[in-house]
C-alpha positions as CSV (number, residue, x, y, z in Angstrom):
1,M,4.9,-10.0,-17.2
2,R,1.2,-10.7,-17.0
3,I,-1.9,-9.1,-18.3
4,E,-5.4,-9.6,-17.0
5,R,-8.5,-7.9,-18.7
6,V,-10.5,-6.3,-15.6
7,A,-13.0,-5.2,-17.9
8,D,-13.8,-3.4,-21.0
9,G,-10.9,-1.5,-22.1
10,V,-9.4,-2.0,-18.8
11,H,-6.4,-4.4,-18.2
12,L,-4.2,-4.9,-15.3
13,V,-0.5,-5.6,-16.2
14,T,1.9,-7.4,-13.2
15,G,5.6,-6.8,-13.7
16,T,8.3,-7.4,-10.7
17,N,6.0,-8.0,-7.8
18,V,4.1,-4.7,-8.6
19,N,1.0,-3.9,-11.0
20,W,0.4,-0.9,-13.4
21,A,-2.9,-0.6,-15.2
22,L,-3.9,0.4,-18.8
23,V,-7.3,2.2,-19.4
24,A,-8.1,2.4,-23.0
25,E,-11.0,4.2,-25.1
26,G,-10.7,3.5,-29.0
27,D,-7.0,4.3,-29.3
28,A,-6.4,6.3,-26.5
29,V,-4.7,5.2,-23.5
30,T,-4.3,6.3,-19.8
31,V,-1.7,4.4,-18.0
32,V,-1.9,4.1,-14.1
33,D,1.4,3.4,-12.4
34,A,4.3,2.1,-14.4
35,G,5.9,-0.7,-12.5
36,Y,9.9,-0.7,-11.4
37,P,12.6,1.0,-13.2
38,N,13.8,-2.2,-15.3
39,D,9.9,-3.0,-16.0
40,G,10.2,-0.2,-18.3
41,S,10.4,-2.5,-21.5
42,D,7.3,-4.9,-19.9
43,L,5.5,-1.7,-20.0
44,L,6.0,-0.9,-23.5
45,A,5.4,-4.4,-24.4
46,S,1.9,-4.0,-22.4
47,L,0.7,-1.5,-24.7
48,E,1.5,-3.6,-27.8
49,A,0.1,-6.7,-26.3
50,I,-3.4,-4.5,-26.1
51,G,-2.7,-3.4,-29.7
52,R,-1.5,0.1,-28.6
53,A,1.6,2.3,-29.0
54,P,3.6,4.8,-26.6
55,E,1.8,7.5,-28.6
56,D,-1.5,6.3,-28.1
57,V,-1.0,7.5,-24.3
58,Q,-2.4,10.5,-23.1
59,A,-1.3,10.8,-19.2
60,V,0.4,8.6,-16.8
61,L,-1.8,8.7,-13.3
62,L,0.8,8.3,-10.7
63,T,-0.7,7.2,-7.2
64,H,2.4,7.6,-5.6
65,A,6.3,8.0,-6.3
66,H,8.1,5.2,-5.0
67,L,10.4,3.5,-7.4
68,D,8.2,0.3,-7.9
69,H,5.3,2.4,-9.1
70,M,6.9,5.2,-11.2
71,G,10.3,3.6,-12.4
72,G,9.1,2.5,-15.9
73,I,7.9,6.3,-16.9
74,P,11.4,7.2,-18.5
75,S,11.1,4.6,-20.5
76,L,7.5,5.7,-21.7
77,L,8.6,9.1,-21.9
78,A,11.7,8.6,-23.8
79,K,9.3,7.4,-26.5
80,H,6.5,10.0,-26.2
81,H,6.1,12.9,-23.7
82,V,3.2,12.8,-21.9
83,P,1.6,14.6,-18.8
84,V,2.6,12.6,-15.6
85,L,-0.2,13.4,-12.9
86,T,-0.2,12.8,-9.1
87,G,-1.7,14.5,-6.2
88,A,0.0,17.9,-5.4
89,T,2.0,16.8,-2.5
90,E,3.1,13.6,-4.3
91,V,4.7,16.0,-7.2
92,A,7.6,17.1,-4.9
93,H,8.1,13.7,-4.2
94,A,8.3,12.6,-7.8
95,R,10.6,15.2,-8.4
96,R,12.7,13.9,-5.5
97,D,12.7,17.3,-3.7
98,Y,12.0,14.7,-0.7
99,E,11.9,11.1,-0.3
100,E,9.8,8.7,1.3
101,Q,11.1,5.6,0.7
102,I,12.4,2.2,2.2
103,T,15.8,2.4,3.1
104,P,18.6,0.1,2.3
105,V,18.8,-0.8,5.8
106,Q,15.3,-1.4,6.2
107,M,15.1,-3.7,3.3
108,L,18.2,-5.7,4.7
109,R,16.2,-6.2,7.7
110,Q,13.5,-8.0,5.6
111,C,16.1,-10.8,5.0
112,T,15.3,-12.9,8.0
113,H,13.5,-15.6,6.1
114,V,13.2,-17.1,2.4
115,A,10.5,-14.6,1.2
116,G,12.5,-11.6,2.6
117,I,15.9,-12.7,0.6
118,T,13.9,-13.4,-2.4
119,W,12.4,-10.3,-2.4
120,F,15.3,-8.3,-1.6
121,A,17.2,-9.9,-4.8
122,Q,14.2,-9.3,-7.0
123,T,14.1,-5.6,-5.9
124,L,17.8,-4.9,-6.5
125,K,17.4,-6.4,-10.1
126,A,14.2,-4.3,-10.6
127,V,16.1,-1.0,-9.3
128,L,19.7,-0.9,-10.0
129,P,21.4,1.1,-11.4
130,H,18.3,3.5,-11.4
131,A,17.7,4.0,-7.8
132,R,18.1,7.8,-7.8
133,M,15.5,8.2,-10.5
134,S,13.1,11.0,-10.4
135,V,10.2,12.3,-12.5
136,P,11.0,16.0,-13.1
137,S,8.0,16.6,-15.3
138,A,5.5,15.5,-12.6
139,A,2.5,17.8,-12.5
140,P,-0.6,18.1,-9.8
141,V,-3.9,16.7,-10.7
142,P,-6.9,17.9,-9.4
143,F,-9.1,16.0,-6.9
144,G,-12.6,15.3,-7.3
145,E,-12.7,16.5,-10.8
146,T,-13.7,13.7,-13.9
147,L,-10.5,14.3,-16.1
148,D,-10.6,14.3,-19.9
149,L,-8.7,11.1,-20.2
150,P,-9.6,7.8,-21.2
151,G,-11.8,6.3,-18.4
152,S,-12.9,9.3,-17.3
153,P,-10.8,8.9,-13.9
154,V,-11.3,11.1,-10.9
155,A,-8.4,11.4,-8.7
156,V,-8.7,10.8,-4.7
157,S,-6.8,11.8,-2.1
158,T,-5.3,9.0,0.4
159,P,-2.5,10.0,1.7
160,G,-0.9,7.6,4.6
161,H,1.3,5.0,2.8
162,T,3.0,8.4,1.5
163,S,2.0,11.8,2.3
164,G,0.4,12.5,-0.9
165,H,-0.7,9.0,-2.0
166,T,-3.3,9.3,-4.7
167,A,-6.0,6.3,-5.9
168,Y,-8.2,6.9,-8.9
169,V,-11.8,5.7,-9.7
170,L,-13.6,5.0,-12.9
171,E,-17.2,5.8,-11.7
172,A,-18.7,4.6,-14.8
173,A,-16.9,1.2,-14.6
174,G,-16.9,1.0,-11.0
175,I,-13.3,0.6,-10.7
176,V,-10.8,1.8,-8.2
177,F,-7.2,2.3,-8.7
178,T,-6.0,2.1,-5.2
179,G,-2.1,1.9,-5.4
180,D,-0.9,0.9,-2.0
181,A,-3.5,2.4,0.0
182,L,-4.9,-1.2,-0.3
183,V,-3.4,-4.1,-1.6
184,T,-4.2,-8.1,-2.1
185,A,-0.8,-9.6,-1.8
186,H,2.9,-8.7,-1.6
187,P,6.1,-11.3,-1.4
188,L,6.3,-9.9,2.6
189,L,2.7,-10.8,3.3
190,P,1.7,-14.1,4.6
191,G,-1.0,-16.3,3.7
192,P,-3.1,-16.2,0.5
193,P,-4.2,-13.2,-1.6
194,R,-6.8,-11.0,0.3
195,P,-7.5,-7.1,0.9
196,Q,-5.1,-5.8,3.5
197,L,-2.6,-3.2,4.0
198,L,1.0,-3.5,3.4
199,P,3.6,-4.4,6.0
200,D,4.1,-1.1,8.0
201,V,7.7,-0.9,7.2
202,F,6.7,0.6,3.9
203,S,4.2,3.4,4.9
204,E,4.6,6.8,6.3
205,D,1.5,7.0,8.5
206,E,-0.5,4.0,9.0
207,R,-3.1,5.7,10.8
208,E,-3.5,8.2,8.3
209,M,-3.8,5.5,5.8
210,V,-6.5,3.7,7.7
211,S,-8.7,7.2,7.5
212,S,-7.8,7.3,4.0
213,L,-9.2,3.9,3.6
214,R,-12.6,4.8,5.4
215,A,-12.8,7.5,2.8
216,L,-12.6,5.1,-0.1
217,A,-15.3,2.9,1.1
218,E,-17.9,5.5,0.1
219,L,-16.8,5.7,-3.6
220,P,-18.9,3.9,-6.1
221,A,-16.9,1.1,-7.0
222,D,-17.1,-2.5,-6.8
223,V,-13.7,-3.4,-8.2
224,V,-10.4,-3.0,-6.7
225,V,-7.4,-2.7,-8.8
226,P,-4.5,-2.7,-6.1
227,G,-0.9,-1.9,-6.5
228,H,0.4,-5.3,-5.5
229,G,-1.7,-8.5,-5.9
230,P,-4.7,-9.4,-7.9
231,V,-8.0,-7.8,-8.4
232,V,-10.8,-8.0,-5.9
233,R,-14.5,-7.9,-6.4
234,G,-17.3,-7.0,-4.1
235,D,-19.1,-4.5,-2.1
236,L,-16.2,-1.9,-1.3
237,D,-17.4,-0.8,2.0
238,E,-17.4,-4.4,3.0
239,I,-13.6,-4.7,1.8
240,V,-12.8,-1.7,4.0
241,R,-14.7,-3.0,6.8
242,G,-12.7,-6.1,6.8
243,V,-9.1,-4.3,6.5
244,T,-9.7,-1.7,8.8
245,A,-11.6,-3.9,11.9
246,G,-9.7,-3.4,14.8
247,R,-7.5,-0.6,13.5
Protein backbone atom coordinates (compact mmCIF):
# COMPACT_ATOMS: atom_id res chain seq x y z
CA MET A 1 0.00 0.00 0.00
CA ARG A 2 1.22 3.50 -0.85
CA ILE A 3 -0.37 6.77 0.30
CA GLU A 4 0.12 10.12 -1.44
CA ARG A 5 -1.18 13.49 -0.28
CA VAL A 6 -2.93 15.13 -3.23
CA ALA A 7 -4.20 18.26 -1.48
CA ASP A 8 -5.32 19.33 1.97
CA GLY A 9 -7.44 16.49 3.30
CA VAL A 10 -7.22 14.45 0.07
CA HIS A 11 -5.09 11.31 -0.19
CA LEU A 12 -4.58 8.84 -3.02
CA VAL A 13 -3.99 5.26 -1.85
CA THR A 14 -2.56 2.59 -4.14
CA GLY A 15 -3.27 -1.05 -3.35
CA THR A 16 -2.90 -4.00 -5.74
CA ASN A 17 -2.50 -2.18 -9.07
CA VAL A 18 -5.51 0.03 -8.23
CA ASN A 19 -6.27 3.26 -6.39
CA TRP A 20 -8.80 4.49 -3.90
CA ALA A 21 -9.03 7.91 -2.32
CA LEU A 22 -9.75 9.38 1.11
CA VAL A 23 -11.27 12.85 1.44
CA ALA A 24 -11.21 14.17 5.00
CA GLU A 25 -12.82 17.20 6.59
CA GLY A 26 -12.19 17.37 10.29
CA ASP A 27 -12.78 13.87 11.60
CA ALA A 28 -15.17 12.88 8.79
CA VAL A 29 -14.09 11.00 5.66
CA THR A 30 -15.47 10.20 2.22
CA VAL A 31 -13.99 7.08 0.63
CA VAL A 32 -13.85 6.94 -3.17
CA ASP A 33 -13.58 3.32 -4.38
CA ALA A 34 -12.12 0.55 -2.24
CA GLY A 35 -9.65 -1.68 -4.07
CA TYR A 36 -9.74 -5.44 -4.56
CA PRO A 37 -11.39 -7.83 -2.07
CA ASN A 38 -8.05 -8.68 -0.50
CA ASP A 39 -7.12 -5.00 -0.28
CA GLY A 40 -9.74 -4.66 2.48
CA SER A 41 -7.20 -4.69 5.31
CA ASP A 42 -5.15 -2.05 3.50
CA LEU A 43 -8.27 0.10 3.10
CA LEU A 44 -8.71 0.05 6.87
CA ALA A 45 -4.98 0.64 7.38
CA SER A 46 -5.07 3.66 5.04
CA LEU A 47 -7.72 5.27 7.23
CA GLU A 48 -5.54 4.70 10.27
CA ALA A 49 -2.52 6.12 8.43
CA ILE A 50 -4.27 9.50 8.01
CA GLY A 51 -5.46 9.47 11.61
CA ARG A 52 -9.02 8.31 10.97
CA ALA A 53 -11.08 5.24 11.79
CA PRO A 54 -13.86 3.30 10.04
CA GLU A 55 -16.36 5.09 12.28
CA ASP A 56 -15.31 8.39 10.70
CA VAL A 57 -16.36 7.33 7.18
CA GLN A 58 -19.57 9.04 6.08
CA ALA A 59 -20.00 7.22 2.74
CA VAL A 60 -18.26 5.25 0.02
CA LEU A 61 -18.55 6.73 -3.46
CA LEU A 62 -18.13 3.96 -6.01
CA THR A 63 -17.05 4.85 -9.53
CA HIS A 64 -18.04 1.42 -10.83
CA ALA A 65 -18.64 -2.12 -9.66
CA HIS A 66 -15.60 -3.96 -10.96
CA LEU A 67 -13.98 -6.15 -8.31
CA ASP A 68 -10.84 -4.02 -8.16
CA HIS A 69 -12.87 -0.96 -7.15
CA MET A 70 -15.56 -2.32 -4.84
CA GLY A 71 -13.73 -5.29 -3.33
CA GLY A 72 -12.71 -3.67 -0.04
CA ILE A 73 -16.20 -2.39 0.79
CA PRO A 74 -17.29 -5.45 2.83
CA SER A 75 -14.23 -5.05 5.08
CA LEU A 76 -15.27 -1.49 5.84
CA LEU A 77 -18.96 -2.33 6.29
CA ALA A 78 -18.00 -5.08 8.75
CA LYS A 79 -16.49 -2.37 10.96
CA HIS A 80 -18.97 0.45 10.32
CA HIS A 81 -22.10 0.47 8.21
CA VAL A 82 -22.13 3.45 5.84
CA PRO A 83 -23.98 4.28 2.62
CA VAL A 84 -22.41 3.00 -0.61
CA LEU A 85 -23.39 5.33 -3.45
CA THR A 86 -22.90 4.96 -7.20
CA GLY A 87 -24.65 5.76 -10.46
CA ALA A 88 -28.23 4.48 -10.68
CA THR A 89 -27.39 2.04 -13.48
CA GLU A 90 -24.31 0.85 -11.60
CA VAL A 91 -26.36 0.03 -8.49
CA ALA A 92 -27.71 -3.10 -10.18
CA HIS A 93 -24.18 -3.98 -11.25
CA ALA A 94 -22.89 -3.65 -7.68
CA ARG A 95 -25.71 -5.88 -6.50
CA ARG A 96 -24.79 -8.30 -9.34
CA ASP A 97 -28.19 -8.20 -10.98
CA TYR A 98 -26.01 -8.18 -14.10
CA GLU A 99 -22.26 -8.33 -14.63
CA GLU A 100 -19.86 -6.36 -16.80
CA GLN A 101 -16.48 -7.76 -15.90
CA ILE A 102 -13.51 -9.20 -17.74
CA THR A 103 -13.99 -12.96 -17.98
CA PRO A 104 -11.48 -15.65 -16.92
CA VAL A 105 -10.94 -16.54 -20.58
CA GLN A 106 -10.21 -12.91 -21.46
CA MET A 107 -7.81 -12.72 -18.52
CA LEU A 108 -5.93 -15.80 -19.72
CA ARG A 109 -5.59 -14.23 -23.16
CA GLN A 110 -3.47 -11.48 -21.56
CA CYS A 111 -0.86 -14.06 -20.55
CA THR A 112 1.16 -13.88 -23.75
CA HIS A 113 3.97 -11.83 -22.18
CA VAL A 114 5.63 -11.41 -18.80
CA ALA A 115 3.62 -8.32 -17.83
CA GLY A 116 0.35 -10.12 -18.58
CA ILE A 117 1.33 -13.21 -16.60
CA THR A 118 2.39 -11.07 -13.64
CA TRP A 119 -0.85 -9.09 -13.76
CA PHE A 120 -2.89 -12.31 -13.95
CA ALA A 121 -1.15 -13.78 -10.90
CA GLN A 122 -1.48 -10.55 -8.90
CA THR A 123 -5.17 -10.30 -9.78
CA LEU A 124 -5.95 -13.85 -8.68
CA LYS A 125 -4.16 -13.23 -5.38
CA ALA A 126 -6.12 -10.01 -4.87
CA VAL A 127 -9.53 -11.52 -5.69
CA LEU A 128 -9.74 -15.16 -4.61
CA PRO A 129 -11.80 -16.55 -2.95
CA HIS A 130 -14.13 -13.55 -3.29
CA ALA A 131 -14.74 -13.47 -7.06
CA ARG A 132 -18.52 -13.68 -6.61
CA MET A 133 -18.85 -10.85 -4.07
CA SER A 134 -21.45 -8.11 -4.39
CA VAL A 135 -22.59 -4.99 -2.53
CA PRO A 136 -26.33 -5.47 -1.87
CA SER A 137 -26.59 -2.16 0.01
CA ALA A 138 -25.50 -0.02 -2.97
CA ALA A 139 -27.80 2.95 -3.58
CA PRO A 140 -28.09 5.56 -6.35
CA VAL A 141 -26.28 8.87 -6.10
CA PRO A 142 -27.92 12.00 -7.57
CA PHE A 143 -25.99 13.46 -10.48
CA GLY A 144 -25.06 17.14 -10.59
CA GLU A 145 -25.86 17.85 -6.95
CA THR A 146 -23.38 18.79 -4.25
CA LEU A 147 -23.42 15.94 -1.76
CA ASP A 148 -23.43 16.63 1.97
CA LEU A 149 -20.20 14.70 2.48
CA PRO A 150 -16.58 15.60 3.20
CA GLY A 151 -15.18 17.40 0.16
CA SER A 152 -18.67 18.35 -1.11
CA PRO A 153 -18.37 15.95 -4.07
CA VAL A 154 -20.56 16.14 -7.16
CA ALA A 155 -21.33 12.94 -9.08
CA VAL A 156 -20.92 13.04 -12.88
CA SER A 157 -22.27 10.33 -15.18
CA THR A 158 -19.43 8.87 -17.28
CA PRO A 159 -20.69 5.64 -18.90
CA GLY A 160 -18.59 3.58 -21.24
CA HIS A 161 -16.12 1.65 -19.13
CA THR A 162 -19.24 0.21 -17.49
CA SER A 163 -22.83 1.16 -18.26
CA GLY A 164 -23.18 3.18 -15.07
CA HIS A 165 -19.63 4.44 -14.50
CA THR A 166 -19.55 7.61 -12.40
CA ALA A 167 -16.84 10.21 -11.74
CA TYR A 168 -16.76 12.59 -8.79
CA VAL A 169 -15.52 16.18 -8.74
CA LEU A 170 -14.51 18.33 -5.77
CA GLU A 171 -15.22 21.69 -7.35
CA ALA A 172 -13.66 23.87 -4.64
CA ALA A 173 -10.44 21.84 -4.70
CA GLY A 174 -10.37 21.41 -8.49
CA ILE A 175 -10.01 17.63 -8.18
CA VAL A 176 -11.78 14.97 -10.23
CA PHE A 177 -11.80 11.25 -9.42
CA THR A 178 -12.07 9.61 -12.83
CA GLY A 179 -12.15 5.95 -11.86
CA ASP A 180 -11.45 3.95 -15.02
CA ALA A 181 -12.88 6.50 -17.45
CA LEU A 182 -9.36 7.97 -17.55
CA VAL A 183 -6.23 6.33 -16.13
CA THR A 184 -2.53 7.10 -16.17
CA ALA A 185 -0.99 3.62 -15.87
CA HIS A 186 -1.82 -0.09 -15.68
CA PRO A 187 0.30 -3.26 -15.81
CA LEU A 188 -1.11 -4.05 -19.27
CA LEU A 189 -0.41 -0.58 -20.70
CA PRO A 190 3.00 0.03 -22.29
CA GLY A 191 5.24 3.01 -21.74
CA PRO A 192 5.57 5.53 -18.92
CA PRO A 193 2.54 6.86 -17.01
CA ARG A 194 0.41 9.32 -18.96
CA PRO A 195 -3.32 10.08 -19.33
CA GLN A 196 -4.87 7.31 -21.43
CA LEU A 197 -7.66 4.75 -21.75
CA LEU A 198 -7.46 1.24 -20.38
CA PRO A 199 -7.09 -1.62 -22.89
CA ASP A 200 -10.48 -2.15 -24.53
CA VAL A 201 -10.83 -5.66 -23.06
CA PHE A 202 -11.78 -4.00 -19.77
CA SER A 203 -14.49 -1.69 -21.12
CA GLU A 204 -18.06 -2.14 -22.35
CA ASP A 205 -18.26 0.68 -24.92
CA GLU A 206 -15.12 2.62 -25.77
CA ARG A 207 -16.97 5.04 -28.07
CA GLU A 208 -19.30 5.98 -25.22
CA MET A 209 -16.31 6.29 -22.90
CA VAL A 210 -14.70 8.80 -25.25
CA SER A 211 -17.94 10.83 -25.27
CA SER A 212 -17.97 10.78 -21.47
CA LEU A 213 -14.38 12.00 -21.39
CA ARG A 214 -15.25 14.97 -23.56
CA ALA A 215 -17.97 15.86 -21.06
CA LEU A 216 -15.44 15.55 -18.23
CA ALA A 217 -13.23 18.09 -19.99
CA GLU A 218 -15.73 20.81 -19.07
CA LEU A 219 -15.46 20.23 -15.33
CA PRO A 220 -13.80 22.83 -13.07
CA ALA A 221 -10.78 20.68 -12.22
CA ASP A 222 -7.07 20.65 -12.90
CA VAL A 223 -6.10 17.61 -10.80
CA VAL A 224 -7.00 14.13 -12.05
CA VAL A 225 -7.02 11.31 -9.51
CA PRO A 226 -7.40 8.14 -11.64
CA GLY A 227 -8.44 4.63 -10.76
CA HIS A 228 -5.06 3.33 -11.92
CA GLY A 229 -1.75 5.16 -12.03
CA PRO A 230 -0.40 8.40 -10.56
CA VAL A 231 -2.12 11.75 -10.20
CA VAL A 232 -1.84 14.10 -13.17
CA ARG A 233 -2.15 17.88 -12.96
CA GLY A 234 -2.87 20.38 -15.72
CA ASP A 235 -5.57 21.80 -17.92
CA LEU A 236 -8.32 19.18 -17.98
CA ASP A 237 -9.52 20.05 -21.46
CA GLU A 238 -5.99 19.70 -22.80
CA ILE A 239 -5.53 16.37 -20.99
CA VAL A 240 -8.76 14.99 -22.45
CA ARG A 241 -7.96 16.23 -25.94
CA GLY A 242 -4.64 14.43 -25.75
CA VAL A 243 -6.39 11.16 -24.88
CA THR A 244 -9.24 11.42 -27.36
CA ALA A 245 -7.29 12.74 -30.36
CA GLY A 246 -8.04 10.61 -33.39
CA ARG A 247 -10.87 8.71 -31.69
